[in-house]
C-alpha positions in Angstrom: 25.5 -24.7 -13.8 22.7 -27.2 -13.4 19.6 -25.0 -13.8 17.1 -27.9 -14.0 18.3 -29.4 -10.7 18.2 -26.0 -9.1 14.6 -25.3 -10.1 13.7 -28.9 -9.0 15.3 -28.1 -5.6 13.5 -24.7 -5.3 10.2 -26.3 -6.1 10.7 -29.1 -3.6 11.9 -26.8 -0.9 8.4 -25.3 -1.0 6.4 -28.6 -1.5 8.5 -31.4 0.1 11.6 -30.1 2.0 12.3 -33.6 3.4 13.2 -34.8 -0.2 15.6 -32.0 -0.6 17.2 -32.7 2.8 17.6 -36.4 1.8 19.3 -35.4 -1.4 21.6 -32.9 0.5 22.4 -35.6 3.0 23.3 -38.0 0.2 25.5 -35.2 -1.3 27.3 -34.8 2.1 27.9 -38.5 2.3 29.3 -38.8 -1.2 31.3 -35.5 -1.6 31.9 -34.8 2.1 30.6 -31.2 1.8 27.3 -29.6 2.5 27.7 -26.9 -0.2 26.6 -27.3 -3.8 29.2 -27.6 -6.5 27.8 -24.9 -8.7 26.5 -21.4 -7.8 23.2 -21.9 -9.8 21.0 -21.7 -6.7 22.5 -18.4 -5.6 22.3 -16.9 -9.2 18.7 -17.9 -9.7 17.7 -16.9 -6.3 19.3 -13.5 -6.9 17.6 -13.1 -10.2 14.2 -14.0 -8.7 14.8 -11.5 -5.9 15.7 -8.8 -8.5 12.5 -9.5 -10.4 10.4 -9.4 -7.3 12.0 -6.1 -6.2 11.4 -4.5 -9.6 7.7 -5.7 -9.5 7.3 -4.4 -6.0 8.8 -1.0 -6.8 6.6 -0.6 -9.9 3.5 -1.5 -7.9 4.5 0.7 -5.0 5.5 3.6 -7.4 2.0 3.3 -9.1 0.3 3.2 -5.6 2.3 6.3 -4.5 1.1 8.2 -7.6 -2.5 7.1 -6.9 -2.2 8.3 -3.3 -0.6 11.6 -4.3 -3.3 12.3 -6.8 -6.1 11.3 -4.3 -4.8 13.6 -1.5 -6.4 16.9 -2.7 -9.7 15.2 -3.2 -9.3 13.5 0.2 -8.8 16.8 1.9 -11.7 18.5 0.2 -14.1 15.6 0.7 -13.3 14.8 4.3 -13.0 18.5 5.4 -16.4 19.3 3.9 -17.8 16.1 5.4 -16.5 17.1 8.8 -18.1 20.6 8.5 -21.3 19.1 7.2 -21.6 16.7 10.1 -20.8 19.4 12.6 -23.6 21.5 11.0 -26.0 18.7 11.2 -25.0 18.0 14.8 -25.5 21.6 15.9 -28.7 21.9 13.9 -30.1 18.7 15.5 -29.2 19.8 19.0 -31.1 23.0 18.5 -34.2 21.2 17.4 -34.1 18.8 20.4 -33.7 21.7 22.9 -37.0 23.3 21.8 
């Protein structure tokens, strides 16, 4: 597997896709096939996808724990805030009506 060429191709797909297309076109003309000879691109892309998935799961799991631990405080704070605002609203309307 040609790992160096694979990383070069991945980098240039993000920065200069025209260069990758020219190399692929040259490969088509010389070997008469569009596909690569080795599976390095698929293997590395799968590994990077697995790393990104694990990182996403770890970050989402940590965020989920944060939200679960915040929920009781959220309920207490916002329920008390709601009742306090209602009290101020009713108390203010009583003063204005006098």
